[in-house]
C-alpha positions in Angstrom: -11.9 65.6 131.3 -11.8 66.4 127.6 -13.2 63.6 125.5 -10.7 61.7 123.4 -12.5 61.4 120.1 -9.6 60.0 118.2 -9.0 57.2 120.8 -12.7 56.2 120.4 -12.4 56.5 116.7 -9.3 54.2 116.6 -10.9 51.7 118.9 -14.0 51.4 116.7 -14.5 48.9 113.9 -14.2 50.2 110.4 -17.9 50.1 109.9 -18.4 52.2 113.1 -15.8 54.8 112.4 -17.4 57.2 110.0 -20.9 57.0 111.7 -19.0 58.2 114.9 -17.5 61.1 113.0 -20.9 62.1 111.6 -22.3 62.0 115.1 -19.6 64.2 116.6 -19.9 66.7 113.7 -23.6 67.0 114.4 -23.5 67.1 118.2 -20.0 68.2 119.4 -18.3 69.8 116.4 -16.1 72.4 118.1 -14.4 70.1 120.6 -14.1 67.3 118.0 -12.6 69.7 115.4 -10.2 71.2 117.9 -8.7 67.7 118.6 -8.5 67.1 114.9 -6.6 70.3 114.3 -4.2 69.5 117.1 -3.6 65.8 116.6 -4.8 64.6 113.2 -5.5 67.5 110.9 -6.1 65.1 107.9 -8.4 62.3 109.0 -8.7 59.4 106.6 -11.9 57.5 107.2 -13.4 54.5 105.3 -15.9 56.9 103.6 -14.0 60.0 103.0 -11.1 62.2 104.0 -11.5 65.2 106.3 -9.4 68.4 106.3 -9.6 70.5 109.5 -6.9 73.2 109.2 -7.6 76.6 107.6 -4.6 76.6 105.3 -5.3 73.1 103.9 -8.9 73.9 103.3 -8.1 77.2 101.6 -5.5 75.5 99.5 -7.9 72.8 98.4 -10.8 75.2 97.5 -8.5 77.2 95.3 -7.9 74.2 93.1 -11.3 73.4 91.6 -10.0 71.2 88.8 -8.4 68.9 91.4 -10.9 69.2 94.3 -14.0 69.1 92.0 -17.7 69.4 92.4 -18.3 66.2 90.5 -20.7 65.1 93.2 -23.0 68.0 92.2 -23.3 67.1 88.5 -26.0 64.5 88.3 -27.9 66.4 91.0 -27.7 69.7 88.9 -28.9 68.3 85.6 -25.5 67.6 83.9 -25.9 65.0 81.2 -24.2 64.2 77.9 -26.7 66.5 76.1 -27.3 69.2 78.8 -24.7 71.2 80.7 -27.1 71.6 83.6 -26.5 74.4 86.2 -23.2 76.4 86.1 -22.3 75.5 89.7 -21.8 71.9 88.7 -18.8 72.9 86.5 -15.2 73.5 87.6 -13.1 76.3 86.1 -14.4 76.0 82.6 -15.8 78.5 80.1 -19.5 77.9 81.0 -18.9 78.3 84.7 -16.8 81.4 84.4 -19.0 83.0 81.8 -22.3 82.4 83.5 -21.0 83.3 86.9 -19.8 86.7 85.6 -23.1 87.3 83.8 -25.2 86.5 86.8 -23.0 88.7 89.1 -23.8 91.6 86.7 -27.5 91.0 86.9 -27.4 90.7 90.7 -26.2 94.3 90.9 -24.6 95.1 94.2 -26.0 98.6 94.1 -29.4 97.0 94.8 -28.3 96.1 98.4 -30.2 99.0 100.2 -33.4 98.2 98.2 -33.0 94.5 99.1 -32.5 95.3 102.8 -35.7 97.4 102.9 -37.7 94.8 101.0 -36.6 92.1 103.4 -37.2 94.3 106.5 -40.7 95.1 105.4 -41.6 91.5 104.6 -40.2 90.5 108.0 -42.2 93.1 109.9 -45.3 92.1 108.0 -44.9 88.4 109.0 -44.1 89.2 112.6 -47.1 91.6 112.9 -49.3 88.9 111.5 -48.0 86.5 114.2 -49.6 88.8 116.9 -47.3 87.5 119.7 -46.6 83.9 118.7 -45.4 82.0 115.7 -44.0 78.7 114.5 -40.9 80.4 113.0 -39.8 78.1 110.3 -42.9 77.6 108.2 -44.3 81.1 108.8 -41.2 83.3 108.9 -37.7 82.0 108.0 -38.9 80.2 104.9 -41.5 82.7 103.9 -39.6 86.0 103.9 -37.0 84.8 101.4 -39.8 83.8 99.0 -40.8 87.5 99.0 -37.4 88.3 97.7 -37.6 85.5 95.2 -40.9 86.8 93.9 -40.4 90.6 94.0 -36.6 91.0 93.4 -35.7 87.9 91.4 -39.0 87.9 89.5 -40.2 84.3 90.0 -43.8 85.4 90.4 -47.2 83.9 89.4 -46.7 80.7 91.4 -47.9 79.6 94.8 -45.5 80.1 97.7 -45.9 76.4 98.7 -44.5 75.4 95.3 -41.4 77.6 95.6 -40.8 76.1 99.1 -41.2 72.6 97.7 -38.8 73.1 94.8 -36.2 74.7 97.0 -36.4 72.1 99.7 -36.0 69.0 97.6 -33.3 70.5 95.3 -31.2 71.5 98.3 -31.9 68.1 100.1 -30.8 65.9 97.2 -27.8 67.9 96.1 -26.2 68.7 99.4 -27.6 66.2 101.9 -28.1 63.0 99.8 -24.5 62.1 99.1 -22.6 58.8 99.8 -21.2 60.2 103.1 -24.7 61.0 104.4 -25.2 57.3 104.9 -28.9 57.2 104.1 -30.7 53.9 103.7 -31.1 53.1 100.0 -34.9 53.6 100.2 -34.6 57.0 101.7 -31.9 58.1 99.3 -34.1 57.0 96.3 -37.1 58.8 97.7 -35.2 62.1 98.1 -33.9 61.8 94.5 -37.4 61.1 93.2 -38.7 64.1 94.9 -36.0 66.3 93.3 -36.8 64.8 89.9 -40.5 65.7 90.3 -39.6 69.3 91.4 -37.1 69.8 88.6 -39.8 68.8 86.0 -42.3 71.2 87.6 -39.8 74.0 87.8 -38.8 73.6 84.2 -42.5 73.8 83.1 -43.0 76.9 85.2 -39.8 78.7 84.0 -40.7 78.1 80.4 -44.1 79.7 81.0 -42.6 82.5 83.1 -40.2 83.4 80.3 -42.9 83.4 77.6 -45.1 85.6 79.9 -42.4 88.0 80.8 -40.9 88.2 77.3 -44.3 89.4 76.0 -44.6 91.9 78.9 -41.1 93.2 78.4 -41.4 93.6 74.7 -44.7 95.4 75.1 -43.4 97.7 77.8 -40.3 98.4 75.7 -42.3 99.5 72.7 -45.1 101.4 74.4 -43.6 102.7 77.6 -39.8 102.5 78.0 -38.8 104.6 75.0 -41.2 107.5 75.6 -40.4 107.3 79.3 -36.6 107.7 78.6 -37.3 110.9 76.8 -39.6 112.1 79.6 -36.9 111.2 82.2 -34.3 113.2 80.4 -36.6 116.2 80.7 -37.2 115.5 84.4 -33.4 115.3 85.1 -32.9 118.6 83.2 -35.5 120.2 85.6 -33.8 118.7 88.6 -36.3 115.9 89.4 -35.6 112.2 90.0 -36.4 109.9 87.1 -39.5 107.7 87.2 -38.5 104.0 87.3 -40.5 101.1 86.0 -40.9 97.9 88.1 -37.7 95.9 87.9 -36.7 92.3 88.7 -33.8 90.1 87.7 -35.8 88.0 85.2 -36.8 91.2 83.4 -33.2 92.4 83.4 -32.1 89.2 81.8 -34.8 89.4 79.1 -34.0 93.0 78.4 -30.3 92.3 77.9 -29.1 91.3 74.4 -25.9 89.2 74.1 -23.9 88.7 71.0 -24.1 85.1 69.7 -20.5 84.4 70.6 -21.1 85.2 74.2 -23.1 82.0 74.2 -25.9 82.9 76.7 -29.1 81.9 74.8 -32.5 81.8 76.3 -32.2 78.2 77.6 -29.1 79.1 79.6 -31.0 82.1 81.0 -33.7 79.7 82.1 -31.2 77.3 83.8 -29.8 80.2 85.9 -33.2 81.4 86.9 -33.9 78.2 88.8 -30.6 78.6 90.6 -31.8 81.9 92.1 -34.6 80.1 94.0 -32.7 76.9 95.0 -29.8 78.9 96.4 -32.0 81.3 98.5 -34.8 79.8 100.6 -33.6 76.8 102.7 -30.1 78.2 103.2 -31.5 81.5 104.5 -34.1 79.9 106.6 -31.6 77.7 108.3 -29.1 80.5 109.0 -31.8 82.7 110.4 -33.4 80.1 112.6 -30.1 78.8 114.0 -28.9 82.3 114.8 -32.1 83.3 116.6 -31.8 80.1 118.7 -28.1 80.8 119.4 -28.9 84.2 120.9 -32.0 83.0 122.8 -30.0 80.3 124.5 -27.3 82.8 125.8 -28.9 85.5 127.9 -25.8 87.8 127.9 -25.5 87.7 124.1 -29.3 88.1 123.8 -29.2 91.3 125.7 -26.3 92.6 123.5 -28.1 91.5 120.3 -31.3 93.2 121.3 -29.4 96.4 122.1 -27.6 96.3 118.7 -30.9 95.5 116.9 -32.5 98.6 118.3 -29.9 100.8 116.7 -30.8 102.5 113.3 -27.3 101.5 112.1 -27.2 97.8 111.5 -23.4 97.4 111.1 -22.7 96.1 114.6 -25.7 93.8 114.7 -24.8 92.3 111.3 -21.3 91.6 112.7 -22.9 89.8 115.7 -24.9 87.6 113.3 -21.9 86.6 111.3 -19.9 85.8 114.4 -22.9 83.7 115.6 -22.8 81.8 112.3 -19.2 80.7 113.1 -20.7 78.7 115.9 -23.9 77.6 114.2 -23.2 77.5 110.4 -25.7 75.9 108.1 -23.2 73.1 107.4 -19.8 72.4 109.2 -18.2 71.4 105.9 -18.0 71.7 102.1 -17.5 68.5 100.0 -15.4 67.8 96.9 -14.2 64.8 94.9 -10.6 64.4 93.7 -10.0 64.2 90.0 -6.4 63.1 90.5 -4.1 62.1 93.3 -3.0 65.0 95.4 -0.7 65.4 98.4 -2.1 67.9 100.9 0.2 69.9 103.2 3.3 68.8 101.4 6.5 69.2 103.4 4.7 69.3 106.8 4.3 66.6 109.4 0.6 66.2 108.3 1.5 65.6 104.6 -1.0 63.1 103.3 -1.5 61.7 99.8 -5.2 61.5 98.9 -6.1 59.1 96.0 -8.0 60.0 92.9 -11.8 59.6 93.4 -11.7 60.3 97.1 -14.6 62.3 98.6 -13.1 65.1 100.8 -15.0 66.9 103.5 -13.4 70.3 104.1 -14.4 71.2 107.7 -15.0 74.9 107.1 -16.4 75.4 110.6 -13.1 74.0 112.0 -11.2 76.4 109.7 -13.2 79.3 111.2 -11.9 78.3 114.7 -8.3 77.8 113.6 -6.0 80.2 115.5 -4.1 80.7 112.2 -6.8 83.1 111.2 -8.6 84.2 114.4 -7.2 85.4 117.7 -9.0 83.7 120.6 -11.3 81.8 118.3 -13.4 80.2 121.1 -14.6 83.6 122.2 -17.5 85.5 120.7 -16.0 88.6 119.1 -17.9 90.5 116.4 -16.1 92.4 113.7 -13.7 89.6 112.9 -12.0 89.5 109.5 -14.8 88.8 107.0 -12.3 87.2 104.6 -11.8 84.3 107.0 -15.4 83.3 106.9 -16.7 80.3 105.0 -20.4 80.9 105.4 -20.8 81.6 101.7 -18.2 79.1 100.5 -14.9 80.2 99.1 -13.0 80.9 95.8 -14.6 80.0 92.5 -17.6 78.3 94.0 -18.6 80.9 96.6 -22.2 82.0 96.5 -22.9 84.5 93.7 -25.6 86.1 95.9 -23.5 86.5 98.9 -24.0 90.3 99.0 -27.7 89.6 99.2 -27.3 87.1 102.0 -25.0 89.5 103.9 -28.0 91.8 104.4 -31.0 89.5 104.2 -29.9 87.0 106.9 -29.0 89.6 109.6 -32.0 91.8 108.8 -34.4 88.9 109.3 -32.7 88.1 112.6 -32.7 91.8 113.5 -36.4 92.1 113.2 -37.0 89.1 115.5 -34.5 90.5 118.1 -36.6 93.7 118.2 -39.6 91.9 119.6 -40.4 92.6 123.3 -40.3 89.6 125.7 -39.0 87.3 123.0 -38.7 83.6 124.1 -38.7 80.2 122.6 -41.5 77.9 123.6 -40.1 74.7 122.0 -36.9 73.1 121.0 -35.8 73.4 117.4 -36.9 70.2 115.7 -35.1 69.0 112.5 -37.5 66.0 112.2 -34.6 63.6 111.2 -33.7 65.9 108.3 -31.0 68.4 107.5 -33.1 71.6 108.0 -34.9 73.1 110.9 -38.6 72.2 110.6 -40.3 73.7 113.7 -39.3 76.3 116.3 -42.0 78.1 118.3 -41.5 81.6 119.5 -43.6 83.9 121.7 -43.3 87.7 122.4 -45.3 90.6 123.8 -47.3 92.0 120.9 
């Protein structure tokens, strides 16, 4: 018999209700969400309100001044004197301006270069494993740091520091909110760790900017101008131009903005930190959970291995994104209402949500809504990309999503190419939000 989650929910005491919801989201999300979509698409709990239908979630995410990221603000450095990181702002000049600027620096034409960089880093790590590896610490977290160092330009710092900074910033911002129900001591500890990491990051970024600014200015004066003339000659003779080493931090420092654009050096520094924080833990979790998803289903594993062997990655990439409907890094996005709002007005699920309510938009549920997907319970690659929520949606979707769209599947692809691949342990989250250990073996 199908479990009746809502009957259990209604029979529980108020203090027990949201903990039950949290448990089901973690352990039985697809069947729980299916019942919500059918019977109670807007679930009002003592802690927050949950939206489970695709159209309601899409509606809410397109209204950032009503469904706001207010819960991000203190976690992303917003104070009376400091605007903090752009993603802590909703539909205002700073968010729109800096999002557009950063999208320009993260040039989508770089995607082939990014894929090859990631593929080589992945092959190097797997070759070093020589047949066995604890995947999280030695692969899924490490490969993204190569991108952070070599493409983003956050170099000259120990990998362990990059991992530490990424981990605690992600943990406190996205997994230390009121609805996470942590004990006060644990919540305070997580916040203190982020504070430490932010201070260390700020000192590092200041030193990085000084070092790279000197390097960029010297290179511009002594190399770039003569090289430009030399490259014009090479093009005239039919040869490819010689390119200098390039990374995002250098691009930012080489770019001059008019004063009225309002993107001074301190805002540049604020956005550099976001490149790291948005890359490592999210990628690691997506890669690890996708590998486990394939390994636990022999038929799909055989298909994934066959697709991974093809020189054209298109079909394999589609398999990865379909897998991430089933095992996303989070089943929801969260927002806070700045004013009262009635969701699904004019329908039988119409619900008025009060100002100040925390709202969990069940994006995994939305990806299984038959409004947007035919036979949503089946594994069917090549589904409509625009109905995915793996990188968020609307004005707060991930600015590096075109990077993630190749980095995540390429990292999984290199693992799937290993002969005799098998897991030798369960994936252990160690009572936290991220995978921490997962042991693999293969035939070297």
